[in-house]
Every structure is written in structure tokens, then in C-alpha cells.
C-alpha positions in Angstrom: -13.4 -26.7 131.1 -15.4 -29.8 130.4 -13.7 -32.8 128.9 -14.6 -34.1 125.4 -16.3 -37.4 125.2 -14.2 -40.2 123.7 -15.1 -40.8 120.0 -16.4 -37.3 119.4 -14.9 -35.8 116.3 -13.3 -32.4 116.4 -15.9 -29.8 115.3 -13.2 -27.7 113.7 -12.1 -30.6 111.5 -15.8 -31.2 110.6 -16.1 -27.6 109.4 -13.2 -28.1 107.0 -14.6 -31.3 105.5 -15.1 -31.4 101.7 -17.5 -34.4 101.9 -20.4 -34.2 99.4 -23.7 -36.0 99.2 -22.6 -37.6 96.0 -20.0 -39.6 97.9 -22.5 -40.8 100.4 -25.0 -42.5 98.0 -23.9 -46.0 97.1 -23.1 -46.6 93.5 -25.6 -49.4 93.2 -28.5 -47.6 95.0 -31.8 -47.8 93.0 -32.3 -44.1 93.5 -29.5 -43.4 91.0 -31.4 -45.2 88.2 -34.6 -43.4 89.2 -32.8 -40.0 89.1 -31.5 -40.8 85.6 -35.0 -41.3 84.3 -36.3 -38.2 86.1 -33.5 -36.0 84.7 -34.2 -37.3 81.2 -37.9 -36.4 81.5 -37.2 -33.0 83.0 -34.7 -32.3 80.2 -37.5 -32.5 77.7 -39.6 -29.9 79.6 -37.2 -27.0 79.5 -39.4 -24.9 77.2 -42.3 -25.2 79.6 -40.2 -24.4 82.6 -38.8 -21.3 80.9 -42.4 -20.1 80.4 -43.1 -20.5 84.1 -40.4 -18.1 85.1 -40.8 -14.3 85.1 -38.0 -12.1 84.0 -38.0 -10.2 87.3 -39.4 -10.6 90.8 -38.6 -12.6 93.9 -36.8 -15.9 93.2 -38.9 -19.0 93.7 -38.5 -22.7 93.9 -37.5 -24.0 90.4 -40.2 -26.2 88.8 -37.6 -29.0 88.3 -37.1 -29.1 92.0 -40.8 -29.1 92.7 -41.2 -32.1 90.4 -38.3 -33.9 91.9 -39.7 -33.2 95.4 -43.0 -34.7 94.3 -41.2 -37.9 93.2 -39.5 -38.1 96.6 -42.8 -37.6 98.4 -44.4 -40.4 96.5 -41.4 -42.8 96.9 -41.0 -42.3 100.6 -44.7 -42.0 101.6 -44.5 -38.3 102.8 -48.0 -37.1 103.4 -47.5 -33.3 103.3 -45.3 -30.5 102.0 -44.5 -29.4 105.5 -43.3 -32.9 106.5 -41.2 -33.0 103.3 -39.5 -29.7 104.1 -38.8 -30.8 107.7 -37.2 -34.0 106.4 -35.2 -32.1 103.8 -33.3 -30.5 106.7 -31.5 -33.7 107.7 -31.9 -36.3 104.9 -28.8 -36.1 102.7 -30.3 -38.4 100.1 -33.1 -35.9 99.5 -30.6 -33.1 99.1 -28.5 -35.2 96.6 -31.7 -36.0 94.6 -32.6 -32.3 94.4 -29.0 -31.2 93.6 -28.7 -29.2 96.8 -25.5 -28.8 98.8 -25.2 -30.5 102.2 -25.4 -27.2 104.1 -28.4 -25.9 102.1 -31.4 -24.9 104.2 -34.8 -26.6 103.5 -37.5 -24.7 101.7 -40.1 -22.7 103.7 -43.2 -25.0 103.8 -45.6 -22.2 102.9 -43.5 -21.0 100.0 -43.0 -24.5 98.8 -46.8 -25.3 98.9 -47.7 -22.1 97.0 -45.1 -22.7 94.3 -46.5 -26.2 93.6 -49.7 -24.5 92.5 -47.8 -23.5 89.3 -47.6 -27.1 88.3 -51.4 -27.1 88.1 -51.7 -23.7 86.3 -49.3 -24.8 83.5 -50.5 -28.5 83.2 -47.0 -29.7 84.0 -48.4 -32.9 85.5 -49.8 -34.0 82.2 -46.6 -33.2 80.4 -44.5 -34.9 83.0 -46.6 -38.1 82.8 -46.4 -38.0 79.0 -42.6 -37.5 79.2 -42.3 -40.6 81.4 -44.3 -42.7 78.9 -42.1 -41.4 76.1 -39.0 -42.7 78.0 -40.6 -46.1 78.2 -41.4 -46.0 74.5 -37.8 -45.1 73.7 -36.7 -48.2 75.6 -39.3 -50.3 73.8 -40.9 -51.3 77.1 -44.4 -50.5 75.9 -46.9 -52.5 73.8 -48.9 -50.6 71.2 -51.5 -53.4 70.7 -52.7 -55.0 74.0 -54.1 -53.0 76.9 -56.2 -53.3 80.1 -58.6 -50.7 81.7 -59.8 -50.4 85.2 -61.1 -47.9 87.7 -61.2 -47.4 91.5 -62.6 -45.1 94.0 -60.3 -42.7 96.0 -61.8 -41.2 99.1 -62.1 -37.4 99.1 -60.8 -35.1 101.8 -64.3 -34.5 103.1 -66.5 -36.1 105.7 -70.1 -37.3 105.7 -71.1 -34.4 107.9 -70.2 -32.0 105.1 -72.7 -33.7 102.8 -75.5 -31.2 103.1 -78.7 -30.4 101.1 -77.9 -28.1 98.1 -80.9 -25.8 99.0 -79.7 -25.6 102.6 -83.1 -26.8 103.8 -81.8 -29.4 106.2 -81.3 -28.9 110.0 -78.3 -26.9 111.0 -75.3 -29.0 112.3 -74.9 -29.0 116.0 -72.2 -26.8 117.5 -68.8 -28.2 118.3 -65.7 -29.3 116.4 -66.8 -32.9 116.0 -70.4 -33.1 117.1 -72.4 -36.3 116.7 -74.9 -36.4 113.8 -77.5 -39.1 113.1 -78.3 -39.6 109.4 -80.7 -42.5 109.9 -83.9 -42.2 107.9 -82.6 -39.4 105.7 -82.5 -39.8 102.0 -79.2 -38.3 100.8 -78.3 -38.4 97.1 -75.9 -36.6 94.8 -78.8 -34.9 93.1 -80.0 -33.3 96.3 -76.9 -33.0 98.4 -73.3 -31.8 98.0 -70.3 -31.6 100.2 -69.6 -28.1 101.7 -65.9 -29.0 102.0 -65.4 -30.4 98.5 -68.4 -29.8 96.2 -66.9 -31.8 93.3 -66.7 -35.0 95.4 -69.6 -37.4 95.0 -71.0 -40.0 97.3 -70.2 -43.5 95.9 -69.5 -47.0 96.9 -67.5 -49.9 95.4 -70.3 -52.4 95.8 -73.6 -53.0 97.6 -71.7 -54.6 100.5 -69.6 -51.5 101.3 -70.4 -48.1 102.7 -70.8 -45.0 100.5 -68.1 -42.3 100.9 -67.4 -39.0 99.3 -65.0 -40.0 96.5 -63.4 -39.4 93.1 -62.9 -42.0 90.4 -59.4 -43.0 89.3 -58.8 -44.6 86.0 -55.8 -46.4 84.4 -55.0 -47.7 80.9 -52.2 -50.3 81.2 -50.2 -51.9 78.4 -49.5 -55.7 78.6 -45.8 -56.0 77.8 -44.4 -54.7 81.1 -47.6 -53.5 82.9 -46.8 -49.8 82.5 -49.4 -47.1 82.7 -49.9 -45.4 79.3 -52.8 -43.2 80.3 -54.3 -42.0 83.6 -57.3 -39.9 84.6 -59.2 -38.7 87.7 -62.9 -37.9 87.3 -66.0 -37.4 89.4 -67.5 -40.7 90.6 -70.7 -40.6 88.5 -71.3 -44.3 88.4 -70.7 -44.4 84.6 -67.2 -42.8 84.7 -65.3 -46.1 84.4 -66.6 -47.0 81.0 -66.9 -43.4 79.7 -63.3 -42.6 80.7 -62.0 -45.9 79.4 -63.3 -45.0 75.9 -61.8 -41.5 76.2 -58.4 -42.9 77.1 -58.6 -45.5 74.3 -59.4 -42.7 71.8 -56.3 -40.8 72.9 -54.0 -43.7 71.8 -52.0 -42.9 68.6 -53.5 -44.4 65.5 -52.3 -47.8 64.2 -53.2 -50.1 61.4 -53.0 -53.2 63.6 -55.9 -54.5 65.6 -55.8 -53.7 69.3 -57.2 -55.6 72.2 -58.4 -54.3 75.6 -59.1 -56.4 78.7 -61.4 -55.5 81.5 -63.5 -56.9 84.3 -67.2 -57.8 84.2 -68.3 -54.2 84.8 -67.2 -53.3 81.3 -69.3 -56.1 79.7 -72.2 -53.9 78.5 -73.7 -53.6 75.0 -72.8 -49.9 74.6 -69.2 -50.3 75.7 -68.5 -53.3 73.5 -70.2 -51.6 70.5 -68.0 -48.5 71.1 -64.9 -50.7 71.2 -65.7 -52.4 67.9 -66.2 -48.9 66.3 -62.6 -48.1 67.4 -61.5 -51.4 65.8 -60.6 -52.8 69.2 -61.3 -56.4 70.1 -63.0 -56.6 73.6 -61.1 -59.1 75.7 -63.5 -58.5 78.6 -64.6 -60.9 81.4 -68.1 -62.2 80.5 -70.8 -61.1 82.8 -73.5 -63.7 83.1 -74.7 -63.0 86.6 -77.9 -61.1 85.7 -77.7 -60.9 81.9 -76.5 -62.5 78.8 -72.9 -61.6 78.1 -72.1 -59.5 75.0 -68.8 -61.4 74.6 -69.5 -64.7 72.8 -67.5 -67.7 71.7 -66.0 -65.9 68.7 -63.9 -64.0 71.2 -63.4 -66.2 74.2 -62.4 -69.3 72.2 -59.1 -67.7 71.2 -56.0 -68.1 73.4 -55.4 -64.4 73.3 -58.6 -63.8 75.4 -57.3 -66.0 78.2 -53.9 -64.3 78.1 -55.4 -60.9 78.3 -57.6 -61.9 81.3 -54.5 -63.2 83.1 -52.4 -60.2 82.5 -55.1 -57.6 83.2 -55.0 -58.5 86.9 -51.6 -56.7 87.1 -53.5 -53.4 86.8 -54.2 -53.8 90.5 -50.5 -53.3 91.2 -50.3 -49.6 90.3 -53.6 -49.0 92.0 -52.3 -50.7 95.2 -49.0 -48.7 95.0 -50.8 -45.4 94.5 -53.1 -46.0 97.4 -50.6 -47.4 99.9 -47.0 -46.1 99.2 -48.1 -42.8 97.5 -50.8 -42.3 100.1 -53.8 -42.0 97.8 -56.3 -44.1 99.7 -57.6 -40.8 101.1 -56.8 -37.9 98.9 -55.0 -34.9 100.4 -56.3 -32.0 98.4 -59.7 -30.4 97.8 -61.0 -30.1 94.2 -60.7 -32.3 91.2 -58.0 -30.3 89.5 -55.4 -30.5 92.3 -56.2 -34.2 93.0 -56.0 -35.0 89.3 -52.5 -33.4 89.1 -51.4 -35.4 92.2 -52.8 -38.6 90.7 -51.0 -38.1 87.4 -47.7 -37.4 89.1 -48.1 -40.5 91.3 -48.8 -42.6 88.3 -45.7 -41.2 86.6 -43.6 -42.1 89.7 -44.9 -45.7 89.5 -43.9 -45.8 85.9 -40.4 -44.5 86.8 -40.0 -47.2 89.3 -40.9 -49.8 86.7 -38.6 -48.3 84.1 -35.7 -48.2 86.6 -36.3 -51.9 87.5 -36.4 -52.9 83.8 -33.2 -50.9 83.1 -31.5 -53.0 85.8 -32.8 -56.3 84.4 -30.2 -58.1 82.2 -31.4 -58.3 78.5 
């Protein structure tokens, strides 16, 4: 009989242990404040969750667990559902967050992925994001008067080689898994070409100095009190989507008798956008664009101290964009199609807000 190594616990005593995951998470760990906010949001979605369950049939992953898992995937930069299910096997913090016992088995990756589709079918991502914003409003963390808008490009899950002529008139791609293709001299536009992998993705570039990539356009509306996201949207990268979607998000704001302001960069300084803002009784605190044109923002707006304050605070809108692209893994999107990527984008924005709310809750008044 082989000897037992010194320091090795008795396996029989380990089997009788009553230790729970609750005892292993430190009392001051930030994940506890995050879980408090998440549980409050999920509590307001009980009616929607009841509608998602059938009276009979095979038991599935509860939608509350699916949403909590999505929060963990964004917080800990987990790229795929399969990687999450693998980590759930040994990470006790994950099991505690999902209200699972220590000895519970991880979800099957295929079943887990298919169940997440229900979040798209029932528009739970929109309701979850709205619930998070409501929690911020209940705490009086959100301004109802001063906002910033901005947009960015998110690279689609499709390659340049999939960007083929819509009428299939081009040359056939060479055989092979990753064959070399030369596009030099070919005129390829969104009007004549489309991706065979993701037809909704469009070729776009951030500026003339950068390369064009198949992308979607992400848009944020941020309030100025604590830099929280109050609205979020993902659209096709049409080139005009930033201004059009910004107006759409501003129209969705609840009505108020007070005059609002909205800040933005030089790309929003156009005659049509400024006129639309004034029709909504919103003061445009935009950065004047005098590079190739005369700015539509004159001294009547820029002379006020509020314009300078809005221009200083609006730069904080880059923080959620940076977090979504790096920590949440959105620099290159992981799904195909606007609907699935939009749901992921809304959930990632909601998780960013949850982090901000948890940090503000911990800040002394």
C-alpha cells in the first residue's frame, strides 16, 4: 500500500465537509455588490421569464441563469459559451454567482448556447438593459438634462474574402481553407458586394487613414452626472448611422419641460443634425467643425460655460466603448447577424452600467 503524502487531506473527511461557496467569497468582494444589482434587475423581469417557460417538456437552463452567465462572461472576458461552461466546472465564484451548489455539474455547452437564443426571441436584452437604467434612476445617479452621443465601428465576424459580388459575377475563390486572394484593382462597394458569411455587415472605415473592414456601428447615449449609458444601439454601418441613430435615441428619452443639452464630436456638426436637435428643444453642445466648412454652432452657444463643460465631460463616452471592446471582447464581434450582435451589445452595455452602479454604491455619500 502506497503511503500518503504529508499535507494531503483525508478524502473521507473532504466528502463530509459542509463548506459552501458563500463562505469562500470575501464579504468585501466587489462581486457581491454586482450581484445585488443584478438580482434587483432580474426581480423585475419575473413576468417575462414566466412567459419563456413552457408548462411541460424537457427542463432547460433558467433565463435568470443565462443572464447571470452573460454578466460573468463580460466581466471575466470569456470569449465563448463553451469556454464559460468549462470554467464553470472548477470556478467556485461562478457557481456562487449563479446560485449553484459546489458539486453541481456545468451546463452542456451546446444546450447552453441554444438556450441563449431565447433571450433574443423574447427581447430580454432590451428589458434587462432598461432594468439596469431603472436601478440607476432609483439611486438618482442619472441626469435627465445633459447627455453625450457617439458611435464606433465594431468588426464583424466575416473576412474580406467573403465580400463577393451580389450577382455572383466575380471569379470563383481558389480552393483551399485560406487561399491567397488579390483584390488590387477591383472596385468593391456595399452597393455591388455583400459578405457571404454575414450579409448584414457592411464595409466601413473609421477614417481615410485606416483600412476598410466589414463592420457594424455601435452607438451610445451617455448622461453627464456619472457617465452612465442611458441608451444603446447597434446598426448597420451605413455612413450616416451615427447621426440618424443619435436622433432616434434622443427621441426615446422621456419628455421633460426642461431644456436638454447634447454633446458630440465634430462629425455631428451638420446643418440637418443641428436643426433636428433644435426641433426636439435640445441645445447642441457640439464641437465646432471648421475644417472644410463653416460650423453650424455659433457664438450664441459656445460662449456659455455649459458648452465647455459638456465638451469636457463628453470624452468620458470613450470609457464604455473601450471597456466593451477590450474587457467584454467586442473589438471583433462573435456572432453573425445584426440581431444576435445587437443583443450581445445591449447586454455588454448593461454590464458596464452595473459596474458603475456597484462602484457608486460603494462610494461614501
